[in-house]
NUMIBA-495196 format. One record per atom (N, C-alpha, C, O): residue number from 1; residue in three letters; x, y, z. Coordinates in steps of 0.2 Angstrom, whole numbers. Layout:
BEGIN
+-----+--------+-------+-------+-------+
| num | residu |  east | north |    up |
+-----+--------+-------+-------+-------+
| NUM |    ALA |     X |     Y |     Z |
...
+-----+--------+-------+-------+-------+
REM end
This chain:
BEGIN
+-----+--------+-------+-------+-------+
| num | residu |  east | north |    up |
+-----+--------+-------+-------+-------+
|   1 |    SER |   -32 |   -21 |   151 |
|   1 |    SER |   -27 |   -23 |   155 |
|   1 |    SER |   -21 |   -20 |   153 |
|   1 |    SER |   -20 |   -17 |   148 |
|   2 |    ASP |   -16 |   -21 |   158 |
|   2 |    ASP |    -9 |   -18 |   156 |
|   2 |    ASP |    -6 |   -21 |   150 |
|   2 |    ASP |    -3 |   -17 |   146 |
|   3 |    THR |    -7 |   -27 |   149 |
|   3 |    THR |    -4 |   -31 |   143 |
|   3 |    THR |    -7 |   -28 |   136 |
|   3 |    THR |    -3 |   -26 |   132 |
|   4 |    GLU |   -13 |   -27 |   136 |
|   4 |    GLU |   -17 |   -24 |   130 |
|   4 |    GLU |   -14 |   -17 |   129 |
|   4 |    GLU |   -13 |   -15 |   123 |
|   5 |    PHE |   -14 |   -13 |   135 |
|   5 |    PHE |   -11 |    -6 |   134 |
|   5 |    PHE |    -5 |    -6 |   131 |
|   5 |    PHE |    -4 |    -2 |   126 |
|   6 |    TRP |     0 |   -10 |   133 |
|   6 |    TRP |     7 |   -10 |   131 |
|   6 |    TRP |     7 |   -13 |   124 |
|   6 |    TRP |    12 |   -11 |   120 |
|   7 |    ASP |     3 |   -17 |   122 |
|   7 |    ASP |     3 |   -20 |   115 |
|   7 |    ASP |     1 |   -15 |   110 |
|   7 |    ASP |     3 |   -14 |   105 |
|   8 |    LYS |    -4 |   -11 |   112 |
|   8 |    LYS |    -7 |    -6 |   108 |
|   8 |    LYS |    -1 |     0 |   107 |
|   8 |    LYS |     0 |     2 |   102 |
|   9 |    MET |     2 |     2 |   113 |
|   9 |    MET |     7 |     7 |   112 |
|   9 |    MET |    13 |     4 |   108 |
|   9 |    MET |    16 |     8 |   104 |
|  10 |    GLN |    15 |    -2 |   108 |
|  10 |    GLN |    20 |    -5 |   104 |
|  10 |    GLN |    18 |    -4 |    97 |
|  10 |    GLN |    22 |    -2 |    92 |
|  11 |    ALA |    12 |    -6 |    95 |
|  11 |    ALA |     9 |    -6 |    88 |
|  11 |    ALA |     9 |     1 |    85 |
|  11 |    ALA |    11 |     2 |    80 |
|  12 |    GLU |     7 |     6 |    89 |
|  12 |    GLU |     7 |    13 |    88 |
|  12 |    GLU |    14 |    15 |    86 |
|  12 |    GLU |    15 |    19 |    81 |
|  13 |    TRP |    19 |    13 |    91 |
|  13 |    TRP |    26 |    15 |    90 |
|  13 |    TRP |    29 |    13 |    83 |
|  13 |    TRP |    32 |    16 |    80 |
|  14 |    GLU |    27 |     6 |    82 |
|  14 |    GLU |    30 |     3 |    76 |
|  14 |    GLU |    27 |     6 |    70 |
|  14 |    GLU |    31 |     7 |    65 |
|  15 |    GLU |    20 |     8 |    70 |
|  15 |    GLU |    17 |    12 |    64 |
|  15 |    GLU |    20 |    19 |    63 |
|  15 |    GLU |    21 |    21 |    58 |
|  16 |    MET |    22 |    22 |    69 |
|  16 |    MET |    25 |    29 |    68 |
|  16 |    MET |    32 |    28 |    65 |
|  16 |    MET |    34 |    32 |    61 |
|  17 |    ALA |    36 |    23 |    67 |
|  17 |    ALA |    42 |    22 |    64 |
|  17 |    ALA |    42 |    20 |    57 |
|  17 |    ALA |    46 |    22 |    53 |
|  18 |    ARG |    37 |    16 |    55 |
|  18 |    ARG |    36 |    14 |    48 |
|  18 |    ARG |    34 |    20 |    44 |
|  18 |    ARG |    37 |    20 |    38 |
|  19 |    ARG |    30 |    24 |    47 |
|  19 |    ARG |    28 |    30 |    42 |
|  19 |    ARG |    33 |    36 |    43 |
|  19 |    ARG |    32 |    41 |    40 |
|  20 |    ASN |    39 |    34 |    47 |
|  20 |    ASN |    45 |    39 |    47 |
|  20 |    ASN |    42 |    46 |    52 |
|  20 |    ASN |    45 |    51 |    50 |
|  21 |    TRP |    38 |    45 |    56 |
|  21 |    TRP |    36 |    51 |    60 |
|  21 |    TRP |    41 |    52 |    66 |
|  21 |    TRP |    41 |    57 |    69 |
|  22 |    ILE |    45 |    47 |    67 |
|  22 |    ILE |    50 |    47 |    72 |
|  22 |    ILE |    56 |    50 |    69 |
|  22 |    ILE |    59 |    54 |    72 |
|  23 |    SER |    58 |    47 |    63 |
|  23 |    SER |    65 |    50 |    61 |
|  23 |    SER |    64 |    56 |    56 |
|  23 |    SER |    58 |    58 |    55 |
|  24 |    GLU |    69 |    59 |    53 |
|  24 |    GLU |    69 |    65 |    50 |
|  24 |    GLU |    68 |    63 |    42 |
|  24 |    GLU |    73 |    63 |    39 |
|  25 |    ASN |    62 |    63 |    40 |
|  25 |    ASN |    61 |    63 |    32 |
|  25 |    ASN |    65 |    58 |    28 |
|  25 |    ASN |    68 |    59 |    23 |
|  26 |    GLN |    65 |    52 |    31 |
|  26 |    GLN |    69 |    46 |    28 |
|  26 |    GLN |    63 |    42 |    25 |
|  26 |    GLN |    58 |    40 |    28 |
|  27 |    GLU |    65 |    39 |    19 |
|  27 |    GLU |    60 |    35 |    15 |
|  27 |    GLU |    60 |    28 |    18 |
|  27 |    GLU |    66 |    26 |    21 |
|  28 |    ALA |    55 |    24 |    19 |
|  28 |    ALA |    55 |    17 |    21 |
|  28 |    ALA |    59 |    13 |    16 |
|  28 |    ALA |    59 |    15 |    10 |
|  29 |    PRO |    63 |     9 |    18 |
|  29 |    PRO |    67 |     5 |    13 |
|  29 |    PRO |    63 |     1 |     8 |
|  29 |    PRO |    58 |    -2 |    11 |
|  30 |    GLY |    65 |     1 |     2 |
|  30 |    GLY |    61 |    -3 |    -3 |
|  30 |    GLY |    54 |     0 |    -5 |
|  30 |    GLY |    51 |    -3 |    -9 |
|  31 |    GLN |    53 |     6 |    -3 |
|  31 |    GLN |    47 |     9 |    -5 |
|  31 |    GLN |    48 |    16 |    -6 |
|  31 |    GLN |    53 |    19 |    -3 |
|  32 |    VAL |    43 |    19 |    -9 |
|  32 |    VAL |    44 |    26 |   -11 |
|  32 |    VAL |    37 |    29 |   -12 |
|  32 |    VAL |    33 |    26 |   -14 |
|  33 |    THR |    36 |    36 |   -11 |
|  33 |    THR |    30 |    39 |   -12 |
|  33 |    THR |    30 |    42 |   -19 |
|  33 |    THR |    36 |    44 |   -21 |
|  34 |    ILE |    25 |    42 |   -23 |
|  34 |    ILE |    25 |    45 |   -30 |
|  34 |    ILE |    24 |    52 |   -30 |
|  34 |    ILE |    26 |    55 |   -35 |
|  35 |    SER |    21 |    55 |   -25 |
|  35 |    SER |    20 |    62 |   -25 |
|  35 |    SER |    18 |    64 |   -18 |
|  35 |    SER |    16 |    60 |   -14 |
|  36 |    THR |    17 |    71 |   -17 |
|  36 |    THR |    14 |    73 |   -10 |
|  36 |    THR |     7 |    72 |   -10 |
|  36 |    THR |     4 |    71 |    -4 |
|  37 |    ILE |     4 |    71 |   -15 |
|  37 |    ILE |    -4 |    69 |   -15 |
|  37 |    ILE |    -4 |    63 |   -12 |
|  37 |    ILE |    -9 |    62 |    -8 |
|  38 |    GLU |     0 |    58 |   -14 |
|  38 |    GLU |    -1 |    51 |   -12 |
|  38 |    GLU |     3 |    50 |    -5 |
|  38 |    GLU |     4 |    44 |    -3 |
|  39 |    LYS |     5 |    55 |    -2 |
|  39 |    LYS |     9 |    55 |     4 |
|  39 |    LYS |     6 |    50 |     9 |
|  39 |    LYS |     0 |    51 |    11 |
|  40 |    GLY |     9 |    45 |    11 |
|  40 |    GLY |     6 |    40 |    16 |
|  40 |    GLY |     6 |    33 |    13 |
|  40 |    GLY |     6 |    28 |    17 |
|  41 |    TYR |     5 |    33 |     7 |
|  41 |    TYR |     5 |    26 |     4 |
|  41 |    TYR |    12 |    25 |     1 |
|  41 |    TYR |    14 |    29 |    -3 |
|  42 |    TYR |    15 |    19 |     3 |
|  42 |    TYR |    21 |    18 |     0 |
|  42 |    TYR |    21 |    13 |    -5 |
|  42 |    TYR |    20 |     7 |    -3 |
|  43 |    PHE |    24 |    14 |   -11 |
|  43 |    PHE |    23 |     9 |   -16 |
|  43 |    PHE |    30 |     5 |   -16 |
|  43 |    PHE |    35 |     8 |   -15 |
|  44 |    HIS |    30 |    -1 |   -19 |
|  44 |    HIS |    36 |    -5 |   -19 |
|  44 |    HIS |    40 |    -2 |   -25 |
|  44 |    HIS |    37 |    -1 |   -31 |
|  45 |    THR |    46 |    -1 |   -23 |
|  45 |    THR |    51 |     2 |   -29 |
|  45 |    THR |    53 |    -3 |   -33 |
|  45 |    THR |    54 |    -1 |   -39 |
|  46 |    GLU |    53 |    -9 |   -32 |
|  46 |    GLU |    55 |   -15 |   -36 |
|  46 |    GLU |    49 |   -18 |   -39 |
|  46 |    GLU |    49 |   -25 |   -39 |
|  47 |    ASN |    45 |   -14 |   -42 |
|  47 |    ASN |    39 |   -17 |   -45 |
|  47 |    ASN |    40 |   -19 |   -53 |
|  47 |    ASN |    41 |   -14 |   -57 |
|  48 |    PRO |    40 |   -25 |   -54 |
|  48 |    PRO |    42 |   -27 |   -61 |
|  48 |    PRO |    36 |   -26 |   -66 |
|  48 |    PRO |    37 |   -27 |   -72 |
|  49 |    PHE |    30 |   -24 |   -64 |
|  49 |    PHE |    25 |   -22 |   -67 |
|  49 |    PHE |    23 |   -14 |   -69 |
|  49 |    PHE |    18 |   -12 |   -71 |
|  50 |    LYS |    28 |   -10 |   -66 |
|  50 |    LYS |    27 |    -3 |   -66 |
|  50 |    LYS |    25 |     0 |   -73 |
|  50 |    LYS |    22 |     5 |   -74 |
|  51 |    ASP |    28 |    -3 |   -78 |
|  51 |    ASP |    26 |    -1 |   -85 |
|  51 |    ASP |    22 |    -6 |   -89 |
|  51 |    ASP |    22 |    -5 |   -95 |
|  52 |    TRP |    19 |   -10 |   -86 |
|  52 |    TRP |    15 |   -15 |   -89 |
|  52 |    TRP |     8 |   -12 |   -92 |
|  52 |    TRP |     4 |   -10 |   -88 |
|  53 |    PRO |     7 |   -13 |   -98 |
|  53 |    PRO |     1 |   -11 |  -102 |
|  53 |    PRO |    -5 |   -15 |   -99 |
|  53 |    PRO |    -5 |   -21 |   -98 |
|  54 |    GLY |   -10 |   -12 |   -97 |
|  54 |    GLY |   -16 |   -16 |   -94 |
|  54 |    GLY |   -15 |   -18 |   -87 |
|  54 |    GLY |   -18 |   -23 |   -85 |
|  55 |    ALA |   -11 |   -15 |   -83 |
|  55 |    ALA |    -9 |   -17 |   -76 |
|  55 |    ALA |   -15 |   -18 |   -72 |
|  55 |    ALA |   -16 |   -23 |   -68 |
|  56 |    PHE |   -20 |   -14 |   -73 |
|  56 |    PHE |   -26 |   -14 |   -69 |
|  56 |    PHE |   -30 |   -21 |   -70 |
|  56 |    PHE |   -33 |   -24 |   -66 |
|  57 |    GLU |   -31 |   -23 |   -77 |
|  57 |    GLU |   -35 |   -28 |   -79 |
|  57 |    GLU |   -31 |   -34 |   -77 |
|  57 |    GLU |   -34 |   -39 |   -74 |
|  58 |    GLU |   -24 |   -35 |   -77 |
|  58 |    GLU |   -20 |   -40 |   -75 |
|  58 |    GLU |   -21 |   -41 |   -67 |
|  58 |    GLU |   -21 |   -47 |   -65 |
|  59 |    GLY |   -21 |   -35 |   -64 |
|  59 |    GLY |   -22 |   -36 |   -56 |
|  59 |    GLY |   -29 |   -39 |   -54 |
|  59 |    GLY |   -29 |   -43 |   -50 |
|  60 |    LEU |   -34 |   -37 |   -58 |
|  60 |    LEU |   -41 |   -41 |   -57 |
|  60 |    LEU |   -40 |   -48 |   -58 |
|  60 |    LEU |   -43 |   -52 |   -55 |
|  61 |    LYS |   -37 |   -50 |   -64 |
|  61 |    LYS |   -36 |   -57 |   -65 |
|  61 |    LYS |   -33 |   -61 |   -59 |
|  61 |    LYS |   -35 |   -66 |   -57 |
|  62 |    LYS |   -27 |   -58 |   -57 |
|  62 |    LYS |   -23 |   -61 |   -51 |
|  62 |    LYS |   -27 |   -61 |   -45 |
|  62 |    LYS |   -27 |   -66 |   -41 |
|  63 |    MET |   -31 |   -56 |   -44 |
|  63 |    MET |   -36 |   -56 |   -38 |
|  63 |    MET |   -41 |   -62 |   -38 |
|  63 |    MET |   -42 |   -65 |   -33 |
|  64 |    LYS |   -44 |   -63 |   -44 |
|  64 |    LYS |   -48 |   -69 |   -45 |
|  64 |    LYS |   -44 |   -75 |   -43 |
|  64 |    LYS |   -47 |   -80 |   -40 |
|  65 |    GLU |   -38 |   -75 |   -45 |
|  65 |    GLU |   -34 |   -82 |   -44 |
|  65 |    GLU |   -32 |   -82 |   -37 |
|  65 |    GLU |   -29 |   -87 |   -34 |
|  66 |    GLY |   -33 |   -77 |   -33 |
|  66 |    GLY |   -31 |   -77 |   -26 |
|  66 |    GLY |   -24 |   -75 |   -24 |
|  66 |    GLY |   -21 |   -76 |   -18 |
|  67 |    ASP |   -20 |   -73 |   -29 |
|  67 |    ASP |   -13 |   -71 |   -28 |
|  67 |    ASP |   -12 |   -64 |   -26 |
|  67 |    ASP |   -11 |   -59 |   -30 |
|  68 |    LEU |   -13 |   -62 |   -19 |
|  68 |    LEU |   -14 |   -56 |   -17 |
|  68 |    LEU |    -7 |   -52 |   -18 |
|  68 |    LEU |    -7 |   -46 |   -20 |
|  69 |    PRO |    -1 |   -55 |   -16 |
|  69 |    PRO |     5 |   -50 |   -17 |
|  69 |    PRO |     6 |   -48 |   -24 |
|  69 |    PRO |     8 |   -42 |   -26 |
|  70 |    VAL |     4 |   -52 |   -29 |
|  70 |    VAL |     5 |   -50 |   -36 |
|  70 |    VAL |    -1 |   -45 |   -38 |
|  70 |    VAL |     1 |   -41 |   -41 |
|  71 |    THR |    -6 |   -47 |   -36 |
|  71 |    THR |   -12 |   -42 |   -37 |
|  71 |    THR |   -10 |   -35 |   -34 |
|  71 |    THR |   -11 |   -30 |   -38 |
|  72 |    ILE |    -7 |   -35 |   -29 |
|  72 |    ILE |    -5 |   -28 |   -26 |
|  72 |    ILE |     0 |   -25 |   -31 |
|  72 |    ILE |     0 |   -19 |   -32 |
|  73 |    LEU |     5 |   -28 |   -33 |
|  73 |    LEU |    10 |   -26 |   -37 |
|  73 |    LEU |     7 |   -23 |   -44 |
|  73 |    LEU |     9 |   -18 |   -47 |
|  74 |    TYR |     2 |   -27 |   -47 |
|  74 |    TYR |    -1 |   -24 |   -53 |
|  74 |    TYR |    -6 |   -18 |   -52 |
|  74 |    TYR |    -6 |   -14 |   -56 |
|  75 |    LEU |    -9 |   -18 |   -46 |
|  75 |    LEU |   -13 |   -12 |   -44 |
|  75 |    LEU |    -9 |    -6 |   -43 |
|  75 |    LEU |   -11 |    -1 |   -45 |
|  76 |    GLU |    -4 |    -7 |   -39 |
|  76 |    GLU |     1 |    -1 |   -38 |
|  76 |    GLU |     3 |     1 |   -45 |
|  76 |    GLU |     4 |     7 |   -46 |
|  77 |    ALA |     5 |    -3 |   -49 |
|  77 |    ALA |     8 |    -1 |   -56 |
|  77 |    ALA |     2 |     3 |   -60 |
|  77 |    ALA |     4 |     8 |   -63 |
|  78 |    ALA |    -4 |     0 |   -59 |
|  78 |    ALA |    -9 |     4 |   -62 |
|  78 |    ALA |   -10 |    11 |   -60 |
|  78 |    ALA |   -11 |    16 |   -63 |
|  79 |    ILE |    -9 |    12 |   -53 |
|  79 |    ILE |   -10 |    18 |   -50 |
|  79 |    ILE |    -4 |    23 |   -52 |
|  79 |    ILE |    -5 |    28 |   -53 |
|  80 |    LEU |     2 |    20 |   -52 |
|  80 |    LEU |     8 |    24 |   -54 |
|  80 |    LEU |     7 |    27 |   -61 |
|  80 |    LEU |     9 |    32 |   -63 |
|  81 |    GLN |     3 |    22 |   -66 |
|  81 |    GLN |     2 |    25 |   -72 |
|  81 |    GLN |    -4 |    30 |   -73 |
|  81 |    GLN |    -5 |    34 |   -77 |
|  82 |    GLU |    -9 |    29 |   -68 |
|  82 |    GLU |   -15 |    34 |   -68 |
|  82 |    GLU |   -17 |    35 |   -60 |
|  82 |    GLU |   -21 |    32 |   -58 |
|  83 |    PRO |   -13 |    40 |   -57 |
|  83 |    PRO |   -14 |    41 |   -50 |
|  83 |    PRO |   -21 |    43 |   -48 |
|  83 |    PRO |   -22 |    43 |   -42 |
|  84 |    ASN |   -25 |    45 |   -52 |
|  84 |    ASN |   -32 |    47 |   -50 |
|  84 |    ASN |   -37 |    42 |   -52 |
|  84 |    ASN |   -43 |    43 |   -52 |
|  85 |    ASP |   -35 |    36 |   -53 |
|  85 |    ASP |   -40 |    30 |   -54 |
|  85 |    ASP |   -43 |    28 |   -48 |
|  85 |    ASP |   -40 |    24 |   -44 |
|  86 |    ALA |   -49 |    30 |   -46 |
|  86 |    ALA |   -52 |    29 |   -40 |
|  86 |    ALA |   -54 |    21 |   -39 |
|  86 |    ALA |   -53 |    18 |   -34 |
|  87 |    GLU |   -55 |    18 |   -45 |
|  87 |    GLU |   -57 |    11 |   -44 |
|  87 |    GLU |   -51 |     7 |   -43 |
|  87 |    GLU |   -51 |     2 |   -39 |
|  88 |    ALA |   -45 |     9 |   -46 |
|  88 |    ALA |   -39 |     5 |   -44 |
|  88 |    ALA |   -37 |     6 |   -37 |
|  88 |    ALA |   -34 |     2 |   -33 |
|  89 |    TRP |   -38 |    12 |   -34 |
|  89 |    TRP |   -36 |    14 |   -27 |
|  89 |    TRP |   -41 |     9 |   -23 |
|  89 |    TRP |   -39 |     6 |   -18 |
|  90 |    GLN |   -47 |     9 |   -25 |
|  90 |    GLN |   -52 |     5 |   -21 |
|  90 |    GLN |   -50 |    -3 |   -21 |
|  90 |    GLN |   -50 |    -6 |   -15 |
|  91 |    PHE |   -49 |    -5 |   -26 |
|  91 |    PHE |   -47 |   -13 |   -27 |
|  91 |    PHE |   -40 |   -14 |   -23 |
|  91 |    PHE |   -39 |   -19 |   -20 |
|  92 |    LEU |   -36 |    -9 |   -23 |
|  92 |    LEU |   -29 |    -9 |   -20 |
|  92 |    LEU |   -30 |    -9 |   -12 |
|  92 |    LEU |   -27 |   -13 |    -8 |
|  93 |    GLY |   -35 |    -5 |   -10 |
|  93 |    GLY |   -37 |    -5 |    -3 |
|  93 |    GLY |   -40 |   -11 |     0 |
|  93 |    GLY |   -38 |   -14 |     5 |
|  94 |    VAL |   -44 |   -14 |    -4 |
|  94 |    VAL |   -48 |   -20 |    -2 |
|  94 |    VAL |   -43 |   -26 |    -2 |
|  94 |    VAL |   -43 |   -30 |     2 |
|  95 |    THR |   -38 |   -26 |    -7 |
|  95 |    THR |   -33 |   -31 |    -8 |
|  95 |    THR |   -28 |   -31 |    -2 |
|  95 |    THR |   -26 |   -36 |     1 |
|  96 |    GLN |   -26 |   -25 |     0 |
|  96 |    GLN |   -22 |   -24 |     6 |
|  96 |    GLN |   -25 |   -26 |    12 |
|  96 |    GLN |   -22 |   -29 |    16 |
|  97 |    ALA |   -31 |   -25 |    13 |
|  97 |    ALA |   -35 |   -27 |    19 |
|  97 |    ALA |   -35 |   -35 |    19 |
|  97 |    ALA |   -34 |   -38 |    24 |
|  98 |    GLU |   -37 |   -38 |    13 |
|  98 |    GLU |   -37 |   -45 |    13 |
|  98 |    GLU |   -30 |   -48 |    14 |
|  98 |    GLU |   -30 |   -54 |    16 |
|  99 |    ASN |   -25 |   -44 |    12 |
|  99 |    ASN |   -18 |   -47 |    13 |
|  99 |    ASN |   -16 |   -45 |    21 |
|  99 |    ASN |   -10 |   -46 |    22 |
| 100 |    GLU |   -20 |   -43 |    25 |
| 100 |    GLU |   -19 |   -41 |    32 |
| 100 |    GLU |   -14 |   -35 |    33 |
| 100 |    GLU |   -10 |   -35 |    37 |
| 101 |    ASN |   -14 |   -30 |    28 |
| 101 |    ASN |   -10 |   -24 |    29 |
| 101 |    ASN |   -15 |   -18 |    29 |
| 101 |    ASN |   -16 |   -15 |    25 |
| 102 |    GLU |   -18 |   -18 |    35 |
| 102 |    GLU |   -23 |   -13 |    37 |
| 102 |    GLU |   -21 |    -6 |    35 |
| 102 |    GLU |   -25 |    -2 |    32 |
| 103 |    GLN |   -15 |    -4 |    37 |
| 103 |    GLN |   -14 |     3 |    37 |
| 103 |    GLN |   -13 |     5 |    29 |
| 103 |    GLN |   -15 |    11 |    27 |
| 104 |    ALA |   -10 |     1 |    25 |
| 104 |    ALA |   -10 |     2 |    18 |
| 104 |    ALA |   -17 |     2 |    15 |
| 104 |    ALA |   -18 |     6 |    11 |
| 105 |    ALA |   -21 |    -2 |    18 |
| 105 |    ALA |   -28 |    -2 |    15 |
| 105 |    ALA |   -32 |     4 |    17 |
| 105 |    ALA |   -36 |     7 |    13 |
| 106 |    ILE |   -31 |     7 |    23 |
| 106 |    ILE |   -34 |    13 |    25 |
| 106 |    ILE |   -32 |    18 |    21 |
| 106 |    ILE |   -36 |    22 |    18 |
| 107 |    VAL |   -25 |    19 |    20 |
| 107 |    VAL |   -23 |    25 |    16 |
| 107 |    VAL |   -25 |    24 |     8 |
| 107 |    VAL |   -27 |    29 |     6 |
| 108 |    ALA |   -25 |    18 |     6 |
| 108 |    ALA |   -27 |    18 |    -1 |
| 108 |    ALA |   -35 |    19 |    -2 |
| 108 |    ALA |   -37 |    22 |    -7 |
| 109 |    LEU |   -39 |    16 |     3 |
| 109 |    LEU |   -46 |    18 |     2 |
| 109 |    LEU |   -48 |    25 |     4 |
| 109 |    LEU |   -53 |    27 |     2 |
| 110 |    GLN |   -44 |    28 |     7 |
| 110 |    GLN |   -45 |    36 |     8 |
| 110 |    GLN |   -44 |    40 |     2 |
| 110 |    GLN |   -47 |    45 |     1 |
| 111 |    ARG |   -40 |    37 |    -2 |
| 111 |    ARG |   -38 |    40 |    -9 |
| 111 |    ARG |   -44 |    39 |   -13 |
| 111 |    ARG |   -45 |    42 |   -19 |
+-----+--------+-------+-------+-------+
REM end
């Protein structure tokens, strides 16, 4: 139907704006990419756990407690500390999906 078409177009437009495909190389507010390798996943810049030792393990504990926003922060911190940790990327993707942030989940799982 026409409504579904326009809803889909609106969602795609918003996603393009979020990823700055419309504007000229501006970072999304409050988020930053850590390198060109991770291009597409925007990390929270105000992450209080970015230097937390054992961030991955803490993230897993918070995941079991069901605290998805804090889990995401811990997992992002773990990835910032070890960008090639495939397991951390996988858990981050799954947690983002559970937190209904599908685009971030897809990007994380692709890593």
